[in-house]
Backbone bond lengths (Angstrom), bond angles and torsions (degrees), N, CA, C in turn:
res aa  C-N    CA-C-N  psi(-1)  N-CA   C-N-CA  omega(-1)  CA-C   N-CA-C  phi
1 M - - - 1.450 - - 1.534 108.15 -
2 F 1.304 117.25 145.40 1.445 122.35 -178.43 1.521 109.78 -82.31
3 E 1.307 116.34 145.99 1.453 119.66 178.38 1.523 110.20 -74.47
4 K 1.327 116.04 158.21 1.449 121.58 -174.57 1.523 112.39 -58.70
5 S 1.331 117.38 -39.57 1.457 119.16 -178.38 1.530 111.37 -64.14
6 R 1.338 117.16 -35.03 1.472 120.98 177.87 1.521 110.23 -65.59
7 L 1.335 116.73 -43.35 1.456 120.72 178.12 1.522 110.30 -63.43
8 S 1.311 117.63 -41.91 1.466 121.21 179.21 1.523 111.49 -62.15
9 Q 1.336 116.95 -38.47 1.465 120.44 178.37 1.522 111.42 -61.58
10 I 1.316 116.26 -33.01 1.463 120.35 -178.67 1.513 111.58 -80.25
11 I 1.334 116.45 -47.15 1.472 118.54 -170.19 1.524 114.94 -85.56
12 E 1.326 119.11 -25.43 1.464 119.22 -177.85 1.526 113.09 -61.24
13 P 1.351 119.89 -45.15 1.472 118.10 176.09 1.534 112.23 -62.33
14 L 1.330 116.88 -34.06 1.459 120.11 179.32 1.522 111.00 -71.61
15 R 1.322 117.25 -42.40 1.462 121.60 -179.34 1.515 111.92 -64.84
16 S 1.304 117.47 -33.28 1.456 119.63 -177.24 1.529 111.93 -67.18
17 Q 1.322 116.97 -21.66 1.459 120.05 -177.22 1.524 114.14 -113.10
18 F 1.343 118.57 -20.05 1.457 120.77 -172.00 1.523 110.91 -129.18
19 M 1.319 116.58 124.49 1.465 121.43 177.10 1.523 111.49 -65.03
20 I 1.326 116.83 -18.40 1.464 120.54 -176.56 1.529 111.59 -59.87
21 M 1.298 117.58 -24.15 1.455 121.37 -179.61 1.529 112.40 -93.36
22 K 1.328 118.04 -3.63 1.455 120.93 -175.28 1.516 113.57 -105.41
23 E 1.322 116.51 -32.37 1.460 118.33 -176.27 1.523 111.38 -141.18
24 C 1.328 114.63 154.73 1.463 121.76 179.63 1.521 109.97 -67.36
25 L 1.306 116.55 136.57 1.463 120.51 178.47 1.522 112.11 -70.43
26 A 1.321 118.02 -24.94 1.458 121.65 -176.95 1.526 112.40 -86.56
27 C 1.346 117.58 -51.99 1.467 120.05 -172.97 1.521 113.79 -110.94
28 K 1.322 117.38 -4.68 1.467 124.42 -178.51 1.524 113.44 66.57
29 G 1.345 117.43 14.52 1.462 121.01 175.56 1.509 110.48 -70.72
30 Q 1.328 116.06 154.01 1.455 120.98 -178.23 1.525 110.36 -74.28
31 I 1.338 115.19 136.85 1.461 121.99 177.95 1.523 108.23 -104.65
32 S 1.314 116.22 120.58 1.465 120.79 -179.41 1.526 109.87 -90.03
33 D 1.319 115.45 168.65 1.464 120.95 178.96 1.523 111.88 -59.55
34 K 1.327 117.63 -33.91 1.459 119.61 -178.10 1.531 112.38 -70.60
35 S 1.333 117.48 -12.22 1.463 121.98 177.79 1.522 112.43 -91.64
36 I 1.330 117.03 0.08 1.466 122.13 -177.84 1.524 108.73 -114.34
37 K 1.326 115.58 128.50 1.463 120.77 179.08 1.521 109.67 -130.96
38 I 1.308 116.12 148.98 1.461 122.06 178.23 1.521 108.13 -87.92
39 V 1.321 116.70 121.11 1.461 121.98 176.64 1.521 109.54 -84.25
40 A 1.324 116.36 -45.35 1.465 121.12 -178.62 1.520 109.64 -153.78
41 E 1.316 114.85 155.98 1.457 121.37 -179.80 1.517 108.63 -145.17
42 E 1.331 115.43 132.60 1.462 120.08 176.56 1.519 107.87 -148.99
43 D 1.314 116.19 123.94 1.464 122.49 -174.89 1.525 108.63 52.50
44 N 1.307 117.98 -119.27 1.467 121.93 178.62 1.518 111.58 -108.80
45 S 1.319 117.22 27.39 1.459 122.20 178.24 1.523 109.03 -116.54
46 Y 1.323 115.01 142.23 1.457 120.87 -175.00 1.514 110.60 -136.59
47 M 1.322 116.02 142.40 1.453 121.29 168.00 1.522 105.63 -109.38
48 L 1.330 115.61 120.86 1.451 121.18 -177.34 1.519 110.31 -115.41
49 H 1.308 115.81 149.47 1.460 121.99 175.09 1.523 107.20 -118.12
50 L 1.327 115.89 120.96 1.452 121.80 178.76 1.519 107.86 -112.01
51 A 1.308 117.09 127.46 1.454 121.45 179.86 1.528 108.65 -117.51
52 C 1.319 117.00 125.10 1.456 120.97 179.02 1.533 108.79 -78.76
53 P 1.333 116.95 122.91 1.459 119.11 179.50 1.534 113.05 -73.90
54 H 1.336 117.01 -12.82 1.461 121.23 -176.21 1.525 112.57 -90.50
55 C 1.334 117.11 -48.53 1.477 120.11 -175.08 1.524 113.00 -113.28
56 Q 1.327 117.45 -2.05 1.466 123.62 177.38 1.524 114.14 69.15
57 N 1.330 118.87 9.94 1.458 120.55 173.42 1.523 109.16 -76.52
58 S 1.325 115.55 158.22 1.461 120.66 -179.93 1.516 110.25 -126.85
59 L 1.307 114.39 158.46 1.452 122.12 175.58 1.518 106.93 -132.01
60 V 1.317 116.91 127.70 1.457 122.20 173.00 1.521 105.36 -102.16
61 L 1.315 115.50 122.73 1.454 121.42 -171.10 1.521 109.79 -124.14
62 L 1.326 116.13 130.08 1.463 122.05 172.56 1.517 107.20 -103.81
63 A 1.305 116.74 123.58 1.457 121.70 -178.48 1.518 109.04 -126.25
64 S 1.316 115.38 133.26 1.455 121.21 177.37 1.530 107.93 -126.60
65 V 1.302 115.76 125.71 1.456 121.48 -177.29 1.525 108.54 -116.18
66 N 1.347 115.52 126.57 1.463 119.05 176.63 1.519 109.77 -144.78
67 D 1.314 117.45 -172.76 1.467 121.29 -176.86 1.522 112.59 -66.06
68 I 1.310 117.41 -27.38 1.467 121.52 -178.50 1.520 111.29 -78.23
69 G 1.325 117.42 -34.09 1.457 120.75 -178.45 1.513 111.29 161.84
70 V 1.318 113.99 -151.69 1.456 121.69 -176.64 1.518 109.09 -123.22
71 G 1.321 116.65 134.16 1.462 121.40 173.57 1.519 108.52 -111.96
72 L 1.322 116.60 131.69 1.455 121.50 -179.49 1.515 110.56 -128.83
73 V 1.322 115.69 135.97 1.457 122.19 171.72 1.524 105.28 -137.26
74 G 1.314 116.37 126.41 1.459 119.04 -179.01 1.509 111.19 -137.13
75 M 1.325 114.78 159.43 1.458 118.97 175.67 1.518 109.40 -147.85
76 M 1.324 114.82 141.51 1.453 120.51 173.91 1.518 107.23 -67.58
77 S 1.320 116.13 146.38 1.451 119.38 -174.53 1.522 110.11 -152.95
78 D 1.324 115.29 159.96 1.462 119.87 171.81 1.527 110.05 -102.79
79 L 1.324 117.10 8.39 1.465 120.98 178.97 1.526 110.33 -73.31
80 N 1.319 116.05 136.12 1.455 118.03 169.24 1.532 107.31 -86.94
81 Y 1.319 116.71 177.16 1.460 120.36 -175.95 1.531 111.75 -60.27
82 D 1.332 116.56 -43.98 1.466 119.98 -178.70 1.527 111.90 -62.76
83 D 1.346 117.07 -38.96 1.465 120.90 176.63 1.525 110.78 -63.71
84 A 1.324 116.47 -45.39 1.468 120.32 -179.58 1.521 110.66 -61.55
85 K 1.318 117.15 -42.02 1.464 121.73 179.07 1.531 110.72 -63.95
86 R 1.354 115.97 -43.66 1.470 120.85 -179.24 1.529 110.62 -65.83
87 L 1.322 117.66 -45.31 1.464 120.55 -177.34 1.527 112.40 -70.96
88 Y 1.315 117.35 -27.30 1.462 120.43 178.14 1.522 111.12 -61.79
89 T 1.319 116.80 -34.19 1.459 120.67 -176.59 1.528 113.59 -88.63
90 K 1.323 118.27 -6.96 1.466 121.12 179.90 1.526 110.74 -78.09
91 E 1.313 114.91 153.74 1.462 120.64 176.38 1.536 109.73 -69.66
92 P 1.324 118.15 147.74 1.464 120.51 177.39 1.529 111.29 -66.21
93 I 1.323 115.53 154.16 1.468 121.08 175.48 1.525 107.77 -75.65
94 D 1.334 116.90 131.21 1.459 119.19 -179.83 1.531 110.76 -91.60
95 E 1.322 115.24 171.36 1.465 122.01 -175.35 1.526 112.31 -62.64
96 D 1.327 117.78 -38.51 1.464 121.07 -179.00 1.522 111.31 -63.27
97 Y 1.318 117.28 -42.17 1.461 121.29 179.04 1.529 109.94 -63.41
98 L 1.324 115.65 -43.39 1.461 120.82 179.85 1.528 111.21 -64.41
99 L 1.324 118.12 -41.69 1.453 122.39 178.07 1.529 110.98 -64.67
100 D 1.324 117.92 -42.28 1.469 121.67 176.65 1.523 111.05 -60.42
101 A 1.317 116.70 -43.03 1.470 120.19 179.59 1.528 110.08 -63.60
102 Y 1.330 117.03 -43.79 1.467 120.66 178.79 1.526 110.77 -60.86
103 Q 1.326 117.15 -46.96 1.464 120.43 -178.21 1.520 111.43 -64.58
104 T 1.300 117.89 -37.23 1.462 121.22 177.45 1.526 110.62 -64.87
105 L 1.316 116.43 -46.39 1.471 120.03 179.70 1.526 111.79 -66.60
106 H 1.321 116.20 -35.07 1.466 120.71 -179.04 1.536 110.96 -65.92
107 K 1.324 117.50 -31.22 1.458 121.63 -179.41 1.528 112.56 -72.89
108 I 1.318 116.60 -23.94 1.467 120.26 -178.01 1.524 109.08 -79.16
109 S 1.297 115.81 132.09 1.463 119.88 175.62 1.524 108.21 -89.46
110 F 1.322 115.99 103.74 1.459 119.66 -177.34 1.524 112.66 -73.05
111 N 1.331 117.42 -16.94 1.459 119.95 -179.71 1.522 112.34 -60.79
112 K 1.314 117.48 -33.66 1.450 118.82 -179.04 1.525 112.42 -70.98
113 Y 1.356 116.51 -16.84 1.459 120.77 178.73 1.525 111.77 -93.97
114 L 1.312 117.07 -13.36 1.458 121.69 179.96 1.517 109.67 -100.11
115 N 1.293 115.69 148.41 1.473 120.25 -179.54 1.535 110.33 -97.17
116 F 1.315 116.46 73.78 1.465 120.75 177.96 1.514 109.18 -106.07
């Protein structure tokens, strides 16, 4: 786990410019430093997990800091920190797996499961 000062070094420059690090996108509750955890770090890029203590929603945020500026991509999620950490290390799903899943689902007649 990263020490608090390391986390502060990463998030303070981001917080000073982006409201996304200060409040929850869903309920607008304040997000404290203890609600932010580093999932992964490589060079000057970070994957952060923000958990709202008020509404329990989460945000997975990719931040890249360089001489030109800051790049941010985030998404609301139901992943907790442990899930985000576990999924970060998993191999990506390939096209064949995705095609097999589609074909399997396509064969199922969902009408028989719905009450129409």
